[in-house]
ModelCIF file with pLDDT and N, C-alpha, C, O atoms, coordinates in Angstrom:
data_MODEL
#
_entry.id   MODEL 
#
_entity.id                         1 
_entity.type                       polymer 
_entity.pdbx_number_of_molecules   1 
#
_entity_poly.entity_id                      1 
_entity_poly.type                           'polypeptide(L)' 
_entity_poly.nstd_linkage                   no 
_entity_poly.nstd_monomer                   no 
_entity_poly.pdbx_seq_one_letter_code       MKAYDRQKFVESNNRYAAASLFNDGIKGDPDKEHAVIASAGYASDGEYIKK 
_entity_poly.pdbx_seq_one_letter_code_can   MKAYDRQKFVESNNRYAAASLFNDGIKGDPDKEHAVIASAGYASDGEYIKK 
_entity_poly.pdbx_strand_id                 A 
#
loop_
_entity_poly_seq.entity_id 
_entity_poly_seq.num 
_entity_poly_seq.mon_id 
_entity_poly_seq.hetero 
1 1  MET n 
1 2  LYS n 
1 3  ALA n 
1 4  TYR n 
1 5  ASP n 
1 6  ARG n 
1 7  GLN n 
1 8  LYS n 
1 9  PHE n 
1 10 VAL n 
1 11 GLU n 
1 12 SER n 
1 13 ASN n 
1 14 ASN n 
1 15 ARG n 
1 16 TYR n 
1 17 ALA n 
1 18 ALA n 
1 19 ALA n 
1 20 SER n 
1 21 LEU n 
1 22 PHE n 
1 23 ASN n 
1 24 ASP n 
1 25 GLY n 
1 26 ILE n 
1 27 LYS n 
1 28 GLY n 
1 29 ASP n 
1 30 PRO n 
1 31 ASP n 
1 32 LYS n 
1 33 GLU n 
1 34 HIS n 
1 35 ALA n 
1 36 VAL n 
1 37 ILE n 
1 38 ALA n 
1 39 SER n 
1 40 ALA n 
1 41 GLY n 
1 42 TYR n 
1 43 ALA n 
1 44 SER n 
1 45 ASP n 
1 46 GLY n 
1 47 GLU n 
1 48 TYR n 
1 49 ILE n 
1 50 LYS n 
1 51 LYS n 
#
_struct_asym.id          A 
_struct_asym.entity_id   1 
#
loop_
_ma_qa_metric.id 
_ma_qa_metric.mode 
_ma_qa_metric.name 
_ma_qa_metric.software_group_id 
_ma_qa_metric.type 
1 global pLDDT . pLDDT 
2 local  pLDDT . pLDDT 
#
_ma_qa_metric_global.metric_id      1 
_ma_qa_metric_global.metric_value   79.04 
_ma_qa_metric_global.model_id       1 
_ma_qa_metric_global.ordinal_id     1 
#
loop_
_ma_qa_metric_local.label_asym_id 
_ma_qa_metric_local.label_comp_id 
_ma_qa_metric_local.label_seq_id 
_ma_qa_metric_local.metric_id 
_ma_qa_metric_local.metric_value 
_ma_qa_metric_local.model_id 
_ma_qa_metric_local.ordinal_id 
A MET 1  2 62.00 1 1  
A LYS 2  2 75.00 1 2  
A ALA 3  2 71.00 1 3  
A TYR 4  2 71.00 1 4  
A ASP 5  2 82.00 1 5  
A ARG 6  2 74.00 1 6  
A GLN 7  2 76.00 1 7  
A LYS 8  2 83.00 1 8  
A PHE 9  2 81.00 1 9  
A VAL 10 2 79.00 1 10 
A GLU 11 2 80.00 1 11 
A SER 12 2 86.00 1 12 
A ASN 13 2 83.00 1 13 
A ASN 14 2 84.00 1 14 
A ARG 15 2 83.00 1 15 
A TYR 16 2 80.00 1 16 
A ALA 17 2 79.00 1 17 
A ALA 18 2 81.00 1 18 
A ALA 19 2 83.00 1 19 
A SER 20 2 85.00 1 20 
A LEU 21 2 84.00 1 21 
A PHE 22 2 83.00 1 22 
A ASN 23 2 87.00 1 23 
A ASP 24 2 90.00 1 24 
A GLY 25 2 90.00 1 25 
A ILE 26 2 88.00 1 26 
A LYS 27 2 85.00 1 27 
A GLY 28 2 86.00 1 28 
A ASP 29 2 89.00 1 29 
A PRO 30 2 87.00 1 30 
A ASP 31 2 89.00 1 31 
A LYS 32 2 89.00 1 32 
A GLU 33 2 84.00 1 33 
A HIS 34 2 82.00 1 34 
A ALA 35 2 85.00 1 35 
A VAL 36 2 84.00 1 36 
A ILE 37 2 81.00 1 37 
A ALA 38 2 80.00 1 38 
A SER 39 2 82.00 1 39 
A ALA 40 2 82.00 1 40 
A GLY 41 2 76.00 1 41 
A TYR 42 2 72.00 1 42 
A ALA 43 2 65.00 1 43 
A SER 44 2 67.00 1 44 
A ASP 45 2 69.00 1 45 
A GLY 46 2 65.00 1 46 
A GLU 47 2 72.00 1 47 
A TYR 48 2 63.00 1 48 
A ILE 49 2 61.00 1 49 
A LYS 50 2 70.00 1 50 
A LYS 51 2 66.00 1 51 
#
loop_
_atom_site.group_PDB 
_atom_site.id 
_atom_site.type_symbol 
_atom_site.label_atom_id 
_atom_site.label_alt_id 
_atom_site.label_comp_id 
_atom_site.label_asym_id 
_atom_site.label_entity_id 
_atom_site.label_seq_id 
_atom_site.pdbx_PDB_ins_code 
_atom_site.Cartn_x 
_atom_site.Cartn_y 
_atom_site.Cartn_z 
_atom_site.occupancy 
_atom_site.B_iso_or_equiv 
_atom_site.pdbx_formal_charge 
_atom_site.auth_seq_id 
_atom_site.auth_comp_id 
_atom_site.auth_asym_id 
_atom_site.auth_atom_id 
_atom_site.pdbx_PDB_model_num 
ATOM 1   N N  . MET A 1 1  ? 0.857   -1.176  0.000  1.00 62.00 ? 1  MET A N  1 
ATOM 2   C CA . MET A 1 1  ? 0.000   0.000   0.000  1.00 62.00 ? 1  MET A CA 1 
ATOM 3   C C  . MET A 1 1  ? 0.903   1.238   0.000  1.00 62.00 ? 1  MET A C  1 
ATOM 4   O O  . MET A 1 1  ? 1.814   1.347   0.821  1.00 62.00 ? 1  MET A O  1 
ATOM 5   N N  . LYS A 1 2  ? 0.652   2.142   -0.897 1.00 75.00 ? 2  LYS A N  1 
ATOM 6   C CA . LYS A 1 2  ? 1.429   3.375   -0.965 1.00 75.00 ? 2  LYS A CA 1 
ATOM 7   C C  . LYS A 1 2  ? 1.095   4.263   0.232  1.00 75.00 ? 2  LYS A C  1 
ATOM 8   O O  . LYS A 1 2  ? 0.007   4.177   0.801  1.00 75.00 ? 2  LYS A O  1 
ATOM 9   N N  . ALA A 1 3  ? 2.051   5.116   0.602  1.00 71.00 ? 3  ALA A N  1 
ATOM 10  C CA . ALA A 1 3  ? 1.861   5.985   1.767  1.00 71.00 ? 3  ALA A CA 1 
ATOM 11  C C  . ALA A 1 3  ? 0.608   6.844   1.637  1.00 71.00 ? 3  ALA A C  1 
ATOM 12  O O  . ALA A 1 3  ? -0.135  6.998   2.606  1.00 71.00 ? 3  ALA A O  1 
ATOM 13  N N  . TYR A 1 4  ? 0.365   7.402   0.465  1.00 71.00 ? 4  TYR A N  1 
ATOM 14  C CA . TYR A 1 4  ? -0.819  8.241   0.264  1.00 71.00 ? 4  TYR A CA 1 
ATOM 15  C C  . TYR A 1 4  ? -2.093  7.424   0.449  1.00 71.00 ? 4  TYR A C  1 
ATOM 16  O O  . TYR A 1 4  ? -3.044  7.875   1.088  1.00 71.00 ? 4  TYR A O  1 
ATOM 17  N N  . ASP A 1 5  ? -2.103  6.218   -0.115 1.00 82.00 ? 5  ASP A N  1 
ATOM 18  C CA . ASP A 1 5  ? -3.269  5.347   0.019  1.00 82.00 ? 5  ASP A CA 1 
ATOM 19  C C  . ASP A 1 5  ? -3.500  4.970   1.478  1.00 82.00 ? 5  ASP A C  1 
ATOM 20  O O  . ASP A 1 5  ? -4.638  4.948   1.948  1.00 82.00 ? 5  ASP A O  1 
ATOM 21  N N  . ARG A 1 6  ? -2.424  4.678   2.184  1.00 74.00 ? 6  ARG A N  1 
ATOM 22  C CA . ARG A 1 6  ? -2.525  4.341   3.604  1.00 74.00 ? 6  ARG A CA 1 
ATOM 23  C C  . ARG A 1 6  ? -3.110  5.510   4.383  1.00 74.00 ? 6  ARG A C  1 
ATOM 24  O O  . ARG A 1 6  ? -3.977  5.322   5.235  1.00 74.00 ? 6  ARG A O  1 
ATOM 25  N N  . GLN A 1 7  ? -2.637  6.715   4.093  1.00 76.00 ? 7  GLN A N  1 
ATOM 26  C CA . GLN A 1 7  ? -3.135  7.902   4.779  1.00 76.00 ? 7  GLN A CA 1 
ATOM 27  C C  . GLN A 1 7  ? -4.629  8.074   4.524  1.00 76.00 ? 7  GLN A C  1 
ATOM 28  O O  . GLN A 1 7  ? -5.389  8.324   5.459  1.00 76.00 ? 7  GLN A O  1 
ATOM 29  N N  . LYS A 1 8  ? -5.055  7.946   3.281  1.00 83.00 ? 8  LYS A N  1 
ATOM 30  C CA . LYS A 1 8  ? -6.480  8.077   2.962  1.00 83.00 ? 8  LYS A CA 1 
ATOM 31  C C  . LYS A 1 8  ? -7.295  7.004   3.682  1.00 83.00 ? 8  LYS A C  1 
ATOM 32  O O  . LYS A 1 8  ? -8.366  7.286   4.220  1.00 83.00 ? 8  LYS A O  1 
ATOM 33  N N  . PHE A 1 9  ? -6.783  5.777   3.689  1.00 81.00 ? 9  PHE A N  1 
ATOM 34  C CA . PHE A 1 9  ? -7.474  4.673   4.356  1.00 81.00 ? 9  PHE A CA 1 
ATOM 35  C C  . PHE A 1 9  ? -7.648  4.966   5.845  1.00 81.00 ? 9  PHE A C  1 
ATOM 36  O O  . PHE A 1 9  ? -8.743  4.816   6.388  1.00 81.00 ? 9  PHE A O  1 
ATOM 37  N N  . VAL A 1 10 ? -6.580  5.378   6.494  1.00 79.00 ? 10 VAL A N  1 
ATOM 38  C CA . VAL A 1 10 ? -6.617  5.640   7.934  1.00 79.00 ? 10 VAL A CA 1 
ATOM 39  C C  . VAL A 1 10 ? -7.544  6.815   8.247  1.00 79.00 ? 10 VAL A C  1 
ATOM 40  O O  . VAL A 1 10 ? -8.328  6.756   9.195  1.00 79.00 ? 10 VAL A O  1 
ATOM 41  N N  . GLU A 1 11 ? -7.452  7.876   7.452  1.00 80.00 ? 11 GLU A N  1 
ATOM 42  C CA . GLU A 1 11 ? -8.281  9.052   7.706  1.00 80.00 ? 11 GLU A CA 1 
ATOM 43  C C  . GLU A 1 11 ? -9.763  8.801   7.454  1.00 80.00 ? 11 GLU A C  1 
ATOM 44  O O  . GLU A 1 11 ? -10.611 9.486   8.025  1.00 80.00 ? 11 GLU A O  1 
ATOM 45  N N  . SER A 1 12 ? -10.079 7.839   6.614  1.00 86.00 ? 12 SER A N  1 
ATOM 46  C CA . SER A 1 12 ? -11.477 7.587   6.274  1.00 86.00 ? 12 SER A CA 1 
ATOM 47  C C  . SER A 1 12 ? -12.144 6.539   7.174  1.00 86.00 ? 12 SER A C  1 
ATOM 48  O O  . SER A 1 12 ? -13.332 6.261   7.015  1.00 86.00 ? 12 SER A O  1 
ATOM 49  N N  . ASN A 1 13 ? -11.399 5.960   8.110  1.00 83.00 ? 13 ASN A N  1 
ATOM 50  C CA . ASN A 1 13 ? -11.943 4.948   9.008  1.00 83.00 ? 13 ASN A CA 1 
ATOM 51  C C  . ASN A 1 13 ? -12.072 5.495   10.421 1.00 83.00 ? 13 ASN A C  1 
ATOM 52  O O  . ASN A 1 13 ? -11.079 5.860   11.052 1.00 83.00 ? 13 ASN A O  1 
ATOM 53  N N  . ASN A 1 14 ? -13.285 5.547   10.901 1.00 84.00 ? 14 ASN A N  1 
ATOM 54  C CA . ASN A 1 14 ? -13.547 6.125   12.222 1.00 84.00 ? 14 ASN A CA 1 
ATOM 55  C C  . ASN A 1 14 ? -12.871 5.385   13.360 1.00 84.00 ? 14 ASN A C  1 
ATOM 56  O O  . ASN A 1 14 ? -12.638 5.969   14.418 1.00 84.00 ? 14 ASN A O  1 
ATOM 57  N N  . ARG A 1 15 ? -12.547 4.102   13.166 1.00 83.00 ? 15 ARG A N  1 
ATOM 58  C CA . ARG A 1 15 ? -11.943 3.355   14.276 1.00 83.00 ? 15 ARG A CA 1 
ATOM 59  C C  . ARG A 1 15 ? -10.590 3.931   14.665 1.00 83.00 ? 15 ARG A C  1 
ATOM 60  O O  . ARG A 1 15 ? -10.177 3.792   15.817 1.00 83.00 ? 15 ARG A O  1 
ATOM 61  N N  . TYR A 1 16 ? -9.894  4.568   13.742 1.00 80.00 ? 16 TYR A N  1 
ATOM 62  C CA . TYR A 1 16 ? -8.594  5.157   14.077 1.00 80.00 ? 16 TYR A CA 1 
ATOM 63  C C  . TYR A 1 16 ? -8.769  6.460   14.845 1.00 80.00 ? 16 TYR A C  1 
ATOM 64  O O  . TYR A 1 16 ? -8.007  6.745   15.768 1.00 80.00 ? 16 TYR A O  1 
ATOM 65  N N  . ALA A 1 17 ? -9.758  7.241   14.473 1.00 79.00 ? 17 ALA A N  1 
ATOM 66  C CA . ALA A 1 17 ? -10.057 8.451   15.247 1.00 79.00 ? 17 ALA A CA 1 
ATOM 67  C C  . ALA A 1 17 ? -10.511 8.055   16.642 1.00 79.00 ? 17 ALA A C  1 
ATOM 68  O O  . ALA A 1 17 ? -10.121 8.680   17.629 1.00 79.00 ? 17 ALA A O  1 
ATOM 69  N N  . ALA A 1 18 ? -11.341 7.008   16.725 1.00 81.00 ? 18 ALA A N  1 
ATOM 70  C CA . ALA A 1 18 ? -11.822 6.534   18.021 1.00 81.00 ? 18 ALA A CA 1 
ATOM 71  C C  . ALA A 1 18 ? -10.679 6.003   18.880 1.00 81.00 ? 18 ALA A C  1 
ATOM 72  O O  . ALA A 1 18 ? -10.751 6.042   20.108 1.00 81.00 ? 18 ALA A O  1 
ATOM 73  N N  . ALA A 1 19 ? -9.632  5.510   18.241 1.00 83.00 ? 19 ALA A N  1 
ATOM 74  C CA . ALA A 1 19 ? -8.477  4.993   18.966 1.00 83.00 ? 19 ALA A CA 1 
ATOM 75  C C  . ALA A 1 19 ? -7.464  6.090   19.283 1.00 83.00 ? 19 ALA A C  1 
ATOM 76  O O  . ALA A 1 19 ? -6.375  5.803   19.779 1.00 83.00 ? 19 ALA A O  1 
ATOM 77  N N  . SER A 1 20 ? -7.814  7.334   19.001 1.00 85.00 ? 20 SER A N  1 
ATOM 78  C CA . SER A 1 20 ? -7.000  8.519   19.338 1.00 85.00 ? 20 SER A CA 1 
ATOM 79  C C  . SER A 1 20 ? -5.822  8.755   18.402 1.00 85.00 ? 20 SER A C  1 
ATOM 80  O O  . SER A 1 20 ? -4.886  9.465   18.771 1.00 85.00 ? 20 SER A O  1 
ATOM 81  N N  . LEU A 1 21 ? -5.840  8.187   17.218 1.00 84.00 ? 21 LEU A N  1 
ATOM 82  C CA . LEU A 1 21 ? -4.717  8.352   16.299 1.00 84.00 ? 21 LEU A CA 1 
ATOM 83  C C  . LEU A 1 21 ? -4.430  9.812   15.985 1.00 84.00 ? 21 LEU A C  1 
ATOM 84  O O  . LEU A 1 21 ? -3.274  10.191  15.796 1.00 84.00 ? 21 LEU A O  1 
ATOM 85  N N  . PHE A 1 22 ? -5.467  10.631  15.930 1.00 83.00 ? 22 PHE A N  1 
ATOM 86  C CA . PHE A 1 22 ? -5.282  12.016  15.521 1.00 83.00 ? 22 PHE A CA 1 
ATOM 87  C C  . PHE A 1 22 ? -5.147  12.992  16.692 1.00 83.00 ? 22 PHE A C  1 
ATOM 88  O O  . PHE A 1 22 ? -5.175  14.207  16.494 1.00 83.00 ? 22 PHE A O  1 
ATOM 89  N N  . ASN A 1 23 ? -5.001  12.471  17.890 1.00 87.00 ? 23 ASN A N  1 
ATOM 90  C CA . ASN A 1 23 ? -4.849  13.324  19.068 1.00 87.00 ? 23 ASN A CA 1 
ATOM 91  C C  . ASN A 1 23 ? -3.444  13.901  19.142 1.00 87.00 ? 23 ASN A C  1 
ATOM 92  O O  . ASN A 1 23 ? -2.481  13.289  18.679 1.00 87.00 ? 23 ASN A O  1 
ATOM 93  N N  . ASP A 1 24 ? -3.341  15.099  19.737 1.00 90.00 ? 24 ASP A N  1 
ATOM 94  C CA . ASP A 1 24 ? -2.024  15.690  19.984 1.00 90.00 ? 24 ASP A CA 1 
ATOM 95  C C  . ASP A 1 24 ? -1.230  14.730  20.862 1.00 90.00 ? 24 ASP A C  1 
ATOM 96  O O  . ASP A 1 24 ? -1.771  14.104  21.775 1.00 90.00 ? 24 ASP A O  1 
ATOM 97  N N  . GLY A 1 25 ? 0.060   14.628  20.568 1.00 90.00 ? 25 GLY A N  1 
ATOM 98  C CA . GLY A 1 25 ? 0.916   13.735  21.328 1.00 90.00 ? 25 GLY A CA 1 
ATOM 99  C C  . GLY A 1 25 ? 1.035   12.360  20.687 1.00 90.00 ? 25 GLY A C  1 
ATOM 100 O O  . GLY A 1 25 ? 1.953   11.603  21.003 1.00 90.00 ? 25 GLY A O  1 
ATOM 101 N N  . ILE A 1 26 ? 0.121   12.037  19.797 1.00 88.00 ? 26 ILE A N  1 
ATOM 102 C CA . ILE A 1 26 ? 0.188   10.763  19.063 1.00 88.00 ? 26 ILE A CA 1 
ATOM 103 C C  . ILE A 1 26 ? 0.484   11.047  17.602 1.00 88.00 ? 26 ILE A C  1 
ATOM 104 O O  . ILE A 1 26 ? 1.433   10.505  17.036 1.00 88.00 ? 26 ILE A O  1 
ATOM 105 N N  . LYS A 1 27 ? -0.331  11.899  16.992 1.00 85.00 ? 27 LYS A N  1 
ATOM 106 C CA . LYS A 1 27 ? -0.136  12.237  15.580 1.00 85.00 ? 27 LYS A CA 1 
ATOM 107 C C  . LYS A 1 27 ? 1.242   12.864  15.399 1.00 85.00 ? 27 LYS A C  1 
ATOM 108 O O  . LYS A 1 27 ? 1.597   13.824  16.084 1.00 85.00 ? 27 LYS A O  1 
ATOM 109 N N  . GLY A 1 28 ? 1.996   12.317  14.486 1.00 86.00 ? 28 GLY A N  1 
ATOM 110 C CA . GLY A 1 28 ? 3.336   12.829  14.224 1.00 86.00 ? 28 GLY A CA 1 
ATOM 111 C C  . GLY A 1 28 ? 4.433   12.055  14.927 1.00 86.00 ? 28 GLY A C  1 
ATOM 112 O O  . GLY A 1 28 ? 5.612   12.254  14.634 1.00 86.00 ? 28 GLY A O  1 
ATOM 113 N N  . ASP A 1 29 ? 4.066   11.169  15.854 1.00 89.00 ? 29 ASP A N  1 
ATOM 114 C CA . ASP A 1 29 ? 5.042   10.325  16.537 1.00 89.00 ? 29 ASP A CA 1 
ATOM 115 C C  . ASP A 1 29 ? 4.890   8.914   15.967 1.00 89.00 ? 29 ASP A C  1 
ATOM 116 O O  . ASP A 1 29 ? 3.953   8.203   16.330 1.00 89.00 ? 29 ASP A O  1 
ATOM 117 N N  . PRO A 1 30 ? 5.795   8.501   15.084 1.00 87.00 ? 30 PRO A N  1 
ATOM 118 C CA . PRO A 1 30 ? 5.628   7.220   14.398 1.00 87.00 ? 30 PRO A CA 1 
ATOM 119 C C  . PRO A 1 30 ? 5.430   6.018   15.331 1.00 87.00 ? 30 PRO A C  1 
ATOM 120 O O  . PRO A 1 30 ? 4.607   5.149   15.041 1.00 87.00 ? 30 PRO A O  1 
ATOM 121 N N  . ASP A 1 31 ? 6.157   5.956   16.424 1.00 89.00 ? 31 ASP A N  1 
ATOM 122 C CA . ASP A 1 31 ? 6.006   4.821   17.339 1.00 89.00 ? 31 ASP A CA 1 
ATOM 123 C C  . ASP A 1 31 ? 4.615   4.786   17.954 1.00 89.00 ? 31 ASP A C  1 
ATOM 124 O O  . ASP A 1 31 ? 3.994   3.726   18.038 1.00 89.00 ? 31 ASP A O  1 
ATOM 125 N N  . LYS A 1 32 ? 4.131   5.933   18.379 1.00 89.00 ? 32 LYS A N  1 
ATOM 126 C CA . LYS A 1 32 ? 2.788   5.993   18.969 1.00 89.00 ? 32 LYS A CA 1 
ATOM 127 C C  . LYS A 1 32 ? 1.712   5.748   17.921 1.00 89.00 ? 32 LYS A C  1 
ATOM 128 O O  . LYS A 1 32 ? 0.717   5.078   18.200 1.00 89.00 ? 32 LYS A O  1 
ATOM 129 N N  . GLU A 1 33 ? 1.903   6.287   16.713 1.00 84.00 ? 33 GLU A N  1 
ATOM 130 C CA . GLU A 1 33 ? 0.937   6.053   15.635 1.00 84.00 ? 33 GLU A CA 1 
ATOM 131 C C  . GLU A 1 33 ? 0.850   4.564   15.317 1.00 84.00 ? 33 GLU A C  1 
ATOM 132 O O  . GLU A 1 33 ? -0.248  4.031   15.155 1.00 84.00 ? 33 GLU A O  1 
ATOM 133 N N  . HIS A 1 34 ? 1.981   3.896   15.227 1.00 82.00 ? 34 HIS A N  1 
ATOM 134 C CA . HIS A 1 34 ? 1.979   2.459   14.930 1.00 82.00 ? 34 HIS A CA 1 
ATOM 135 C C  . HIS A 1 34 ? 1.257   1.673   16.013 1.00 82.00 ? 34 HIS A C  1 
ATOM 136 O O  . HIS A 1 34 ? 0.508   0.743   15.713 1.00 82.00 ? 34 HIS A O  1 
ATOM 137 N N  . ALA A 1 35 ? 1.476   2.041   17.266 1.00 85.00 ? 35 ALA A N  1 
ATOM 138 C CA . ALA A 1 35 ? 0.817   1.343   18.372 1.00 85.00 ? 35 ALA A CA 1 
ATOM 139 C C  . ALA A 1 35 ? -0.700  1.517   18.294 1.00 85.00 ? 35 ALA A C  1 
ATOM 140 O O  . ALA A 1 35 ? -1.447  0.561   18.502 1.00 85.00 ? 35 ALA A O  1 
ATOM 141 N N  . VAL A 1 36 ? -1.153  2.730   17.996 1.00 84.00 ? 36 VAL A N  1 
ATOM 142 C CA . VAL A 1 36 ? -2.593  2.991   17.902 1.00 84.00 ? 36 VAL A CA 1 
ATOM 143 C C  . VAL A 1 36 ? -3.196  2.260   16.703 1.00 84.00 ? 36 VAL A C  1 
ATOM 144 O O  . VAL A 1 36 ? -4.272  1.671   16.803 1.00 84.00 ? 36 VAL A O  1 
ATOM 145 N N  . ILE A 1 37 ? -2.498  2.302   15.577 1.00 81.00 ? 37 ILE A N  1 
ATOM 146 C CA . ILE A 1 37 ? -2.996  1.616   14.391 1.00 81.00 ? 37 ILE A CA 1 
ATOM 147 C C  . ILE A 1 37 ? -3.119  0.118   14.662 1.00 81.00 ? 37 ILE A C  1 
ATOM 148 O O  . ILE A 1 37 ? -4.113  -0.503  14.284 1.00 81.00 ? 37 ILE A O  1 
ATOM 149 N N  . ALA A 1 38 ? -2.130  -0.454  15.304 1.00 80.00 ? 38 ALA A N  1 
ATOM 150 C CA . ALA A 1 38 ? -2.183  -1.882  15.627 1.00 80.00 ? 38 ALA A CA 1 
ATOM 151 C C  . ALA A 1 38 ? -3.327  -2.178  16.595 1.00 80.00 ? 38 ALA A C  1 
ATOM 152 O O  . ALA A 1 38 ? -4.043  -3.164  16.421 1.00 80.00 ? 38 ALA A O  1 
ATOM 153 N N  . SER A 1 39 ? -3.502  -1.338  17.608 1.00 82.00 ? 39 SER A N  1 
ATOM 154 C CA . SER A 1 39 ? -4.555  -1.582  18.596 1.00 82.00 ? 39 SER A CA 1 
ATOM 155 C C  . SER A 1 39 ? -5.948  -1.401  18.002 1.00 82.00 ? 39 SER A C  1 
ATOM 156 O O  . SER A 1 39 ? -6.923  -1.955  18.511 1.00 82.00 ? 39 SER A O  1 
ATOM 157 N N  . ALA A 1 40 ? -6.038  -0.625  16.926 1.00 82.00 ? 40 ALA A N  1 
ATOM 158 C CA . ALA A 1 40 ? -7.336  -0.401  16.281 1.00 82.00 ? 40 ALA A CA 1 
ATOM 159 C C  . ALA A 1 40 ? -7.677  -1.495  15.274 1.00 82.00 ? 40 ALA A C  1 
ATOM 160 O O  . ALA A 1 40 ? -8.741  -1.470  14.657 1.00 82.00 ? 40 ALA A O  1 
ATOM 161 N N  . GLY A 1 41 ? -6.776  -2.445  15.114 1.00 76.00 ? 41 GLY A N  1 
ATOM 162 C CA . GLY A 1 41 ? -7.074  -3.588  14.263 1.00 76.00 ? 41 GLY A CA 1 
ATOM 163 C C  . GLY A 1 41 ? -6.593  -3.492  12.834 1.00 76.00 ? 41 GLY A C  1 
ATOM 164 O O  . GLY A 1 41 ? -7.115  -4.193  11.967 1.00 76.00 ? 41 GLY A O  1 
ATOM 165 N N  . TYR A 1 42 ? -5.613  -2.646  12.560 1.00 72.00 ? 42 TYR A N  1 
ATOM 166 C CA . TYR A 1 42 ? -5.102  -2.526  11.189 1.00 72.00 ? 42 TYR A CA 1 
ATOM 167 C C  . TYR A 1 42 ? -4.513  -3.845  10.702 1.00 72.00 ? 42 TYR A C  1 
ATOM 168 O O  . TYR A 1 42 ? -4.715  -4.240  9.554  1.00 72.00 ? 42 TYR A O  1 
ATOM 169 N N  . ALA A 1 43 ? -3.788  -4.517  11.581 1.00 65.00 ? 43 ALA A N  1 
ATOM 170 C CA . ALA A 1 43 ? -3.161  -5.780  11.210 1.00 65.00 ? 43 ALA A CA 1 
ATOM 171 C C  . ALA A 1 43 ? -3.545  -6.859  12.212 1.00 65.00 ? 43 ALA A C  1 
ATOM 172 O O  . ALA A 1 43 ? -3.680  -6.598  13.407 1.00 65.00 ? 43 ALA A O  1 
ATOM 173 N N  . SER A 1 44 ? -3.716  -8.053  11.712 1.00 67.00 ? 44 SER A N  1 
ATOM 174 C CA . SER A 1 44 ? -4.048  -9.163  12.614 1.00 67.00 ? 44 SER A CA 1 
ATOM 175 C C  . SER A 1 44 ? -2.785  -9.817  13.177 1.00 67.00 ? 44 SER A C  1 
ATOM 176 O O  . SER A 1 44 ? -2.868  -10.660 14.069 1.00 67.00 ? 44 SER A O  1 
ATOM 177 N N  . ASP A 1 45 ? -1.635  -9.435  12.665 1.00 69.00 ? 45 ASP A N  1 
ATOM 178 C CA . ASP A 1 45 ? -0.365  -9.977  13.137 1.00 69.00 ? 45 ASP A CA 1 
ATOM 179 C C  . ASP A 1 45 ? 0.009   -9.310  14.455 1.00 69.00 ? 45 ASP A C  1 
ATOM 180 O O  . ASP A 1 45 ? 0.241   -8.102  14.496 1.00 69.00 ? 45 ASP A O  1 
ATOM 181 N N  . GLY A 1 46 ? 0.068   -10.084 15.521 1.00 65.00 ? 46 GLY A N  1 
ATOM 182 C CA . GLY A 1 46 ? 0.420   -9.537  16.838 1.00 65.00 ? 46 GLY A CA 1 
ATOM 183 C C  . GLY A 1 46 ? 1.798   -8.929  16.911 1.00 65.00 ? 46 GLY A C  1 
ATOM 184 O O  . GLY A 1 46 ? 2.093   -8.168  17.833 1.00 65.00 ? 46 GLY A O  1 
ATOM 185 N N  . GLU A 1 47 ? 2.654   -9.253  15.948 1.00 72.00 ? 47 GLU A N  1 
ATOM 186 C CA . GLU A 1 47 ? 4.007   -8.716  15.906 1.00 72.00 ? 47 GLU A CA 1 
ATOM 187 C C  . GLU A 1 47 ? 4.107   -7.494  14.977 1.00 72.00 ? 47 GLU A C  1 
ATOM 188 O O  . GLU A 1 47 ? 5.208   -7.006  14.721 1.00 72.00 ? 47 GLU A O  1 
ATOM 189 N N  . TYR A 1 48 ? 2.988   -7.004  14.482 1.00 63.00 ? 48 TYR A N  1 
ATOM 190 C CA . TYR A 1 48 ? 2.971   -5.899  13.517 1.00 63.00 ? 48 TYR A CA 1 
ATOM 191 C C  . TYR A 1 48 ? 3.793   -4.710  13.979 1.00 63.00 ? 48 TYR A C  1 
ATOM 192 O O  . TYR A 1 48 ? 4.585   -4.165  13.211 1.00 63.00 ? 48 TYR A O  1 
ATOM 193 N N  . ILE A 1 49 ? 3.613   -4.309  15.218 1.00 61.00 ? 49 ILE A N  1 
ATOM 194 C CA . ILE A 1 49 ? 4.285   -3.099  15.705 1.00 61.00 ? 49 ILE A CA 1 
ATOM 195 C C  . ILE A 1 49 ? 5.798   -3.266  15.742 1.00 61.00 ? 49 ILE A C  1 
ATOM 196 O O  . ILE A 1 49 ? 6.525   -2.275  15.663 1.00 61.00 ? 49 ILE A O  1 
ATOM 197 N N  . LYS A 1 50 ? 6.283   -4.483  15.859 1.00 70.00 ? 50 LYS A N  1 
ATOM 198 C CA . LYS A 1 50 ? 7.717   -4.725  15.943 1.00 70.00 ? 50 LYS A CA 1 
ATOM 199 C C  . LYS A 1 50 ? 8.377   -4.795  14.568 1.00 70.00 ? 50 LYS A C  1 
ATOM 200 O O  . LYS A 1 50 ? 9.602   -4.756  14.460 1.00 70.00 ? 50 LYS A O  1 
ATOM 201 N N  . LYS A 1 51 ? 7.567   -4.897  13.524 1.00 66.00 ? 51 LYS A N  1 
ATOM 202 C CA . LYS A 1 51 ? 8.119   -5.066  12.173 1.00 66.00 ? 51 LYS A CA 1 
ATOM 203 C C  . LYS A 1 51 ? 8.383   -3.761  11.483 1.00 66.00 ? 51 LYS A C  1 
ATOM 204 O O  . LYS A 1 51 ? 8.846   -3.748  10.343 1.00 66.00 ? 51 LYS A O  1 
#
């Protein structure tokens, strides 16, 4: 998935907003963004955040 496509996908899914992805202190911090995306169900791989 291209970065632009990923951004559109994430922005268009309410589960990421509900998981606080766009909150100050998370948005812009790649480690925190990855953790939120994983917790919101982006990937079913439990090791996703480590990859």
